[in-house]
C-alpha positions in Angstrom: 9.7 -52.2 7.0 8.5 -53.8 3.8 4.9 -53.4 5.1 5.5 -49.7 5.8 7.0 -49.1 2.4 4.1 -50.9 0.7 1.6 -48.9 2.8 3.2 -45.6 1.9 3.3 -46.6 -1.7 -0.4 -47.2 -1.7 -1.0 -43.5 -1.0 1.6 -42.3 -3.5 -0.9 -41.3 -6.2 -3.2 -38.3 -6.5 -6.2 -40.6 -6.8 -6.6 -43.5 -4.4 -9.0 -46.4 -4.9 -11.1 -47.3 -1.9 -12.2 -50.9 -1.4 -11.3 -51.6 -5.0 -14.0 -49.3 -6.3 -14.6 -45.7 -5.3 -11.8 -43.4 -6.3 -11.2 -40.3 -4.1 -9.2 -37.2 -5.3 -7.6 -36.1 -2.0 -5.9 -33.1 -3.7 -9.2 -31.8 -4.9 -10.7 -32.3 -1.5 -7.8 -30.5 0.1 -8.2 -27.5 -2.2 -11.9 -27.2 -1.7 -11.6 -27.6 2.1 -9.4 -24.5 2.2 -11.8 -22.6 0.0 -14.5 -23.2 2.6 -12.4 -21.2 5.1 -12.4 -18.3 2.7 -16.2 -18.5 2.8 -16.1 -18.0 6.6 -14.0 -14.8 6.5 -15.3 -11.7 8.1 -14.1 -8.1 7.4 -12.7 -6.5 4.3 -12.1 -9.3 1.8 -9.1 -9.3 -0.5 -9.5 -9.0 -4.2 -8.3 -12.5 -4.9 -11.1 -14.2 -2.9 -12.3 -17.3 -4.7 -16.0 -17.0 -3.9 -17.8 -14.4 -6.0 -20.9 -14.5 -3.8 -19.0 -13.4 -0.6 -18.5 -9.7 0.1 -17.3 -7.4 2.9 -19.0 -7.8 6.3 -18.7 -6.8 9.9 -16.8 -3.6 9.0 -17.8 -1.9 12.2 -17.2 -4.8 14.5 -15.8 -3.5 17.8 -17.2 0.0 17.3 -19.4 -0.1 20.4 -16.2 -0.5 22.5 -14.1 1.8 20.4 -11.8 -1.0 19.3 -11.0 -2.5 15.9 -12.4 -6.0 15.8 -12.8 -6.2 12.1 -11.8 -9.5 10.5 -11.5 -13.0 11.8 -13.9 -15.9 11.1 -17.5 -16.9 11.5 -17.2 -20.4 12.8 -20.3 -22.1 11.4 -23.6 -21.2 9.8 -24.3 -18.0 11.7 -22.8 -14.6 11.8 -21.2 -14.5 15.3 -17.5 -14.5 15.8 -16.7 -16.8 18.8 -13.1 -16.5 20.0 -12.8 -20.1 21.3 -13.6 -22.0 18.1 -11.7 -19.5 16.0 -8.6 -20.1 18.1 -9.0 -23.8 17.9 -9.4 -23.5 14.2 -6.1 -21.6 13.9 -4.3 -24.0 16.3 -5.2 -27.1 14.4 -4.7 -25.5 11.0 -1.3 -24.4 12.0 -0.5 -27.8 13.5 -1.3 -29.4 10.2 0.7 -26.8 8.2 3.7 -27.4 10.5 3.5 -31.2 10.4 2.7 -31.6 6.7 4.4 -28.5 5.3 6.2 -30.5 2.5 2.9 -32.1 1.4 1.0 -28.8 1.3 3.9 -27.1 -0.5 4.0 -29.8 -3.2 0.2 -29.6 -3.6 0.5 -25.9 -4.2 -1.7 -25.1 -1.1 0.8 -24.0 1.5 0.4 -20.3 0.7 -3.4 -20.6 0.8 -3.2 -22.3 4.2 -0.8 -19.6 5.5 -3.2 -17.0 4.3 -6.0 -18.7 6.2 -3.9 -18.8 9.3 -2.9 -15.2 9.1 -6.5 -14.1 8.6 -7.1 -15.5 12.1 -3.9 -14.4 13.8 -4.2 -10.8 12.5 -7.6 -10.7 14.3 -6.1 -12.1 17.5 -3.4 -9.5 17.5 -6.0 -6.8 17.4 -8.2 -8.6 19.9 -5.3 -8.8 22.4 -3.8 -5.3 21.8 -4.2 -4.3 25.4 -2.3 -6.3 28.1 -4.4 -8.7 30.1 -7.4 -8.1 27.9 -8.8 -10.3 25.1 -11.9 -9.7 23.1 -13.5 -13.1 22.8 -16.9 -12.5 21.0 -18.5 -10.2 18.5 -22.2 -10.5 17.9 -25.2 -11.5 20.0 -25.9 -15.2 19.4 -29.5 -15.1 20.6 -30.5 -12.2 18.4 -28.3 -13.5 15.5 -30.1 -16.8 15.6 -33.5 -15.0 15.2 -32.5 -13.8 11.7 -31.5 -15.8 8.7 -29.5 -13.4 6.6 -26.1 -13.1 4.9 -23.3 -11.5 7.0 -23.1 -8.8 4.3 -26.7 -7.7 5.1 -26.9 -8.5 8.8 -28.5 -5.8 11.0 -28.5 -7.6 14.4 -26.4 -6.1 17.3 -22.7 -6.6 17.2 -22.1 -6.6 21.0 -18.6 -7.5 22.1 -17.4 -9.5 25.1 -13.9 -9.5 26.7 -12.0 -11.3 29.4 -9.7 -9.3 31.7 -8.1 -9.4 35.1 -11.5 -9.0 36.8 -13.4 -11.4 34.5 -10.8 -14.0 33.4 -11.2 -16.8 31.0 -8.2 -19.2 31.2 -9.6 -21.5 28.5 -10.0 -18.9 25.8 -6.8 -17.0 26.7 -4.9 -20.4 26.7 -6.4 -21.5 23.4 -5.7 -18.2 21.7 -2.1 -18.4 23.1 -1.8 -21.9 21.5 -3.1 -20.6 18.2 -0.5 -17.8 18.1 2.3 -20.1 19.3 1.5 -22.8 16.7 1.1 -20.2 13.9 4.5 -18.7 14.8 6.1 -22.1 14.0 4.5 -22.0 10.5 5.7 -18.5 9.8 9.2 -18.9 11.2 10.9 -19.8 8.0 8.9 -17.4 5.8 8.5 -14.2 8.0 10.6 -14.2 11.1 9.5 -10.8 12.2 5.8 -11.8 12.1 6.6 -15.1 13.7 8.4 -13.4 16.6 5.4 -11.1 17.0 3.0 -14.0 17.2 5.2 -15.8 19.7 5.6 -12.8 22.0 1.9 -12.3 22.0 1.4 -16.0 22.7 3.7 -15.7 25.7 1.8 -12.7 27.0 -1.6 -14.5 26.7 -0.1 -17.6 28.3 1.0 -15.5 31.3 -2.4 -13.9 31.4 -4.1 -17.3 31.5 -1.8 -18.6 34.1 -1.9 -15.7 36.5 -5.6 -14.8 36.2 -7.4 -18.1 36.4 -11.1 -18.5 35.9 -13.6 -20.1 33.6 -15.3 -17.9 31.1 -18.9 -19.1 30.4 -20.0 -16.2 28.2 -19.9 -18.5 25.1 -21.9 -21.3 26.9 -24.1 -23.0 25.9 -22.6 -22.4 22.4 -18.9 -23.3 23.3 -17.9 -24.8 26.6 -14.6 -26.5 26.7 -11.0 -26.4 27.9 -7.7 -25.9 26.2 -4.4 -27.7 26.4 -2.4 -24.6 25.7 0.3 -25.5 28.2 1.6 -28.2 25.9 3.1 -25.6 23.6 5.3 -24.2 26.4 6.1 -27.2 28.5 8.7 -28.6 26.1 9.7 -32.1 26.9 8.4 -32.0 30.5 6.3 -35.0 31.3 6.4 -36.3 27.7 6.2 -39.9 28.9 3.0 -39.0 30.7 1.6 -37.5 27.5 2.6 -40.6 25.6 0.8 -42.8 28.0 -2.3 -40.7 27.8 -2.1 -40.7 24.0 -1.9 -44.4 23.9 -4.8 -44.8 26.3 -6.9 -42.6 24.0 -5.9 -44.7 20.9 -7.0 -47.8 22.8 -10.3 -46.3 23.7 -11.1 -45.4 20.1 -9.8 -48.3 17.9 -12.6 -50.8 17.3 -10.2 -53.7 17.4 -8.9 -52.7 20.8 -10.0 -54.6 23.9 -10.5 -51.3 25.6 -12.7 -49.8 22.9 -15.3 -47.3 24.3 -16.3 -45.1 21.4 -19.4 -45.8 19.4 -18.8 -46.5 15.7 -21.7 -46.5 13.2 -22.5 -49.6 11.2 -20.7 -48.0 8.3 -17.6 -47.3 10.4 -17.8 -43.7 11.4 -16.9 -42.5 14.9 -20.0 -41.1 16.4 -19.9 -39.0 19.6 -23.1 -37.0 19.2 -25.7 -36.0 16.6 -24.6 -32.3 16.5 -21.7 -31.6 14.1 -20.4 -35.1 14.6 -18.0 -34.8 11.7 -15.7 -32.7 13.8 -15.0 -35.8 15.9 -14.4 -38.0 12.9 -12.1 -35.4 11.4 -10.4 -34.9 14.7 -9.7 -38.6 15.1 -8.7 -38.8 11.4 -6.1 -36.2 12.1 -4.8 -37.4 15.4 -4.5 -41.0 14.2 -2.8 -39.9 11.0 -0.2 -37.8 12.7 0.4 -40.3 15.5 0.6 -43.1 12.9 3.3 -41.3 11.1 5.2 -40.7 14.3 5.0 -44.3 15.4 6.2 -45.5 12.0 9.1 -43.0 12.0 10.3 -44.2 15.4 9.4 -47.8 14.9 7.0 -47.9 17.9 3.6 -49.4 18.7 0.6 -48.8 20.9 -0.1 -51.6 23.3 -3.8 -52.2 24.2 -3.9 -55.1 26.6 -2.9 -58.2 24.7 -2.9 -56.4 21.3 -0.4 -54.1 19.7 -1.1 -51.6 16.9 1.6 -50.1 14.7 1.7 -46.8 12.8 0.2 -48.4 9.6 -2.8 -49.5 11.6 -3.4 -46.0 12.9 -3.0 -44.5 9.5 -5.5 -46.9 8.1 -8.1 -46.0 10.8 -7.5 -42.2 10.2 -7.9 -42.6 6.5 -11.1 -44.7 7.0 -12.7 -41.8 8.9 -11.8 -39.3 6.2 -12.8 -41.6 3.4 -16.2 -42.0 5.0 -16.8 -38.3 5.0 -15.7 -38.1 1.4 -18.1 -40.8 0.1 -16.9 -44.3 1.2 -19.9 -45.0 3.3 -23.2 -47.1 3.2 -25.0 -44.2 1.4 -22.3 -43.7 -1.1 -22.5 -40.0 -0.7 -20.0 -37.2 0.1 -20.4 -35.0 3.1 -18.3 -32.3 1.6 -20.1 -29.7 -0.4 -19.1 -29.6 -4.0 -17.1 -32.8 -3.8 -17.7 -36.3 -4.9 -20.9 -38.2 -5.3 -24.3 -36.7 -4.2 -22.7 -34.0 -2.0 -24.9 -31.9 0.3 -26.8 -29.0 -1.4 -28.7 -27.5 1.5 -26.0 -26.6 4.0 -27.4 -25.0 7.2 -25.5 -21.8 6.4 -26.8 -18.2 6.1 -24.4 -16.9 3.5 -24.8 -19.9 1.2 -28.5 -20.3 1.4 -29.5 -16.6 0.9 -29.1 -15.1 -2.5 -26.9 -12.1 -3.0 -28.7 -8.9 -2.1 -28.0 -5.3 -2.5 -26.0 -3.7 0.4 -29.0 -1.6 1.3 -31.7 -4.3 1.1 -34.4 -4.0 3.8 -34.3 -7.0 6.0 -37.3 -8.3 8.0 -35.8 -11.0 10.3 -39.1 -13.0 10.7 -39.5 -13.1 6.9 -36.0 -14.3 6.3 -37.0 -17.8 7.6 -40.0 -17.8 5.3 -38.1 -16.6 2.2 -34.9 -18.5 2.6 -34.5 -20.8 5.5 -37.6 -22.8 4.8 -37.2 -22.8 1.0 -37.1 -26.4 -0.2 -34.4 -26.0 -2.9 -30.6 -26.2 -3.1 -28.6 -23.2 -1.7 -28.1 -20.6 -4.4 -24.4 -20.2 -3.5 -22.2 -23.3 -3.3 -20.4 -23.5 0.0 -17.4 -25.2 -1.7 -15.5 -27.6 0.5 -17.6 -27.3 3.6 -17.8 -30.6 5.6 -21.3 -30.7 7.0 -22.3 -32.3 10.3 -22.8 -35.7 8.8 -25.1 -38.7 9.4 -26.6 -40.0 12.6 -25.5 -43.0 14.6 -27.2 -45.3 12.1 -25.6 -43.7 9.0 -28.9 -42.0 8.2 -28.8 -38.5 6.6 -31.3 -36.0 5.2 -30.2 -33.1 3.0 -32.5 -30.5 4.5 -31.5 -27.1 5.8 -33.5 -27.4 9.0 -31.5 -30.4 10.0 -28.7 -28.4 11.6 -27.1 -31.3 13.3 -26.5 -32.9 9.9 -26.1 -29.9 7.6 -24.2 -27.2 9.6 -20.5 -27.0 8.7 -17.7 -25.6 11.0 -14.3 -24.1 10.5 -12.7 -26.4 13.0 -13.9 -29.5 11.2 -12.2 -28.4 8.0 -9.1 -27.2 9.8 -8.6 -30.7 11.1 -9.4 -32.3 7.8 -6.8 -30.2 5.9 -3.9 -31.9 7.6 -5.3 -35.4 6.8 -6.0 -34.5 3.2 -2.5 -33.1 2.7 -1.1 -36.3 4.1 -3.1 -38.5 1.7 -3.0 -36.3 -1.3 -0.1 -38.4 -2.5 2.3 -35.5 -2.9 
């Protein structure tokens, strides 16, 4: 118990010293991480938006199908709205808000996080207005990737895709159900009517996913995955099985575990692949932080062969992953735009790298790559709080826009980081 108390006391300040030298301001990182989500908004922006260079976009989304699909999020550096990553973003953001609500509230960021969640759930409510139908994509990724332009000035087709009884997509329906269900938990104590509306829609989508099974590959090769939506509705059924699987995962990740399988860079960062690897580091940081807190609360440990790891050990590992992204790494640089030492300045991101243009500006897609993508200078608009893809497996990194695997940010990386940053903000 004394060790646990000492560990928690270590994180009880706004600023935390790392390795006796580098000092990280987790509250600043938390605030900026949420601001990045505002940069990714599509639709009619509110007056209180904190990024002056962002404007309204996608105001006719859904028009080709006579539906209202205005709103939601662009998930990364392009201008397509993909349903799967948007749902995962809202699921993980809601999970963090539910688990670390007191920390977010004390940091003064709970309302901003709830606004970010609602921006996504409002879109999902519109996208699922018709029973057994879910609109899952807005925009043509192939044509969109042939034009480097801000969403405010995009002129590429805004084709829409849906899943229904004839063309099901259990993964996307399930993940969207999970997003709405988890968001309903967040809103339960603040807006019971809206919370109930989200939960009812989540149940409807869950039933749709369960009764009309099928894999939707419309977003492949961009997003191919599967969802664990059933966990939100199974209650305590098979919890022991889930606990065993969770422990097995921990044992496969922790470098000190005899069953360690995941590659770690020389500097200590989890590395799964070169494309947007920071999402895996942020994901592990969040999972280990939450699980570490739960193990500590219930005085339990994870057994990996002849070794045991308690909650403080998991917390330390989760914190180490986040600290690396914030600047505690061999290069001594931050991978969050606008934060810390030597942050990225050339994010692979259309809205950030293209100067503000008049709404009626004539756009030549081939020339956009000449004029803006290939320009060897910092982005004119700071993409505050964006966590970029990060370094390669040897901790190497180049701050060049063309290096999309290292420089492209994603909403789901930040949504995972927000819970961790709230936990370690010391509030």
